C-alpha positions, 0 to 999 in steps of 0.5 A: 527538460530535466533528465530523469532516471528511475530504478524499478522492479517488477510487481512494485506498487510504489514504482507504479505510483511514481511512474504514474506521477511522472507520466501525469506531468508528461515527463520522459524518463529512463527506467532501469528495471533491477529485477533479475539484474544484479549489476543494475541492482548494485548500481542503484544501491551504490548511487542511492545508498538504499536497498528498496525500489523505486529510486529516482534521480533528477539531473543526477541528484538522488531524490529518494523513492515514491514517498519523497517524489510525492512530497516534492510534488506536494510542495511544488519543488518537483515542478521546479526540478523538472524545469516547469514553472510552479503549477505548469504541470497538468493537474492530476485531477480534472477541474471541477465541473458543474455536475457532480460525479454519480459515484466516487471511489477512493482506493484501487485495491480489491474492494475499490476495483470490484466496486468500480466494475459493478458501478461501471456496469451499472452505467454510473461512470465511476471515478476511482481515485487510486491513492499513492499506493495504487492497487492496495496491499495485493500489489505487495503480495506474492502468490495468492492461492485462495482467490477463487478461479485461480487453481494454480494461484496468481501473483497479487499484482497480476490479479490487481492488474486484471481487475483494473483492466476489467473495470476500465473495459466497462468505462471506469475512470482512474485518476492519480491522487490522494483525498486530503479532506472531506465535507460529508455534511451535505449533498452532493458530498465534497472531497478535496483531492490534491487541491481540487474540489470534487463533488459526488452524489455517492462515495465508496470508501475503499482506502484500505489500511497502511502497515503498522510500524514498531514506533522506534526512532531507529526504525524510521531512520533505516526505512529503505536501508534495511527496514521494510514493510514489504517483502515482495518489494525488497526481499531480493536485496537480501540474498544470502543474508540473515534477516528478521521478521517481526510479527505472528499473524498470517502476513508475518508468516507469508513474509517469512516464507517468501523471504526464505527464497532469498535469505540464508536464514529468516528469524521470526520475532514474536511477542508471545509464545504462539502464533496468531496465524492460520494453521496452514500458514503456521505449518508452512513456516514451521516446516521451512528449514530456513525459518527460525523463531524467537518467542516472547521477544520484541525489538528494542532498537535497530543499529547500523554500526555507523555504516548507514544500513542495518547491521543488528537489532537489540531484542528484549525477552519479555519474560526475563527482561534480558536484552541481546544484540542479534546480527541481521541485514534487515528487519521486516515489520509485519504487525498489522495495519492502520485503517486510512480513515483520518480525513473522515474523523468526526464525520463517519462513525469509527471504532476505537482503532479507526475502522469505519462502522457499517450497518445495513450492508456497507452503509455508514452513518452518512447518507450516500457514503459506503465502506468496503474492504479493510477500511471497515474490516479488522477481522477477515482482511482477505482479498476475496472478502474485500472484493465481496464488500466492494460488490456490496458497496456498489449495489448499495450505492446504486440503490441509494442513487435510484432512491434519491432520484425518485 
């Protein structure tokens, strides 16, 4: 049996996903939590060369983080590295049965989990496909201060954890995996999840949206080496360092405010001369002495000085065209999201940006398919509105099933 070591940190959705995958293969591993442990943190960075968790080692060989682990699993290489024969490991999805599922929910964020709670309470025995980033964007959020019922606020991962426990209490079933294909042309609907065919009478799409990147070649090169899209995941690696945050919306202000707890200085880079963020988020950022702003500017290139980690960024002033090189230890990108709807193209109606279009509640243009959360919402994008549409989708699915059985 291979020796597996995984460096993790608290409230890290990628760490949880990686551990879930290893657990599904019944692989014992040694977990080293680097949160609040400077020696363990330095050890992880020294061994992996990366400033992001998780970092995974198999028989002493660093394979990278969660994405690399899942990529190795997709190709079958992970089984070989773990000492399994190809295909020997337990499948993440149950084998297809003769009877279709009543409800299949794609996504385990606020929308998917709320839909799971409601459909489970309706005795529909929902199956929830978590996706690689289990828990959605809330697992990358620090303090949630505007979710009703928590007057003192609550950590995003903690809120997701409680919602999941509530859904499990009513009988919801959770499986790891990603949906890679869909056939929605006939009923039952058919989804391909990690190579297994799963049929369902009703489908709730709550796949959310992924962070949008700048599109720079140098940006992808330094992911995990100074470039990040998750302040809660990676912020503590930048103690007493100067860093940049790119963006002008609520997420950018939230990232900047959180990062100011660690960094010596946080500079917000924004393409315009005013922010798009809500007034309360702007006020927090403007009042923070550690946060500065560079207006009408964009990142042109990220540089490492040949050292393998971010050391500076080339910024362009969009009014004057002048370029300047700014020293920085990290670049946090917070410029919006891309809806996870790729597998539904040509089958579900979408807008020009890929967001699902709904009508009459949460119904899509395909009977039995409903959409909830950020996958269909590019306006509000709040945890509470995602949860609300998750409830709506569950009720819509329940009514659809009752009508089609009649």
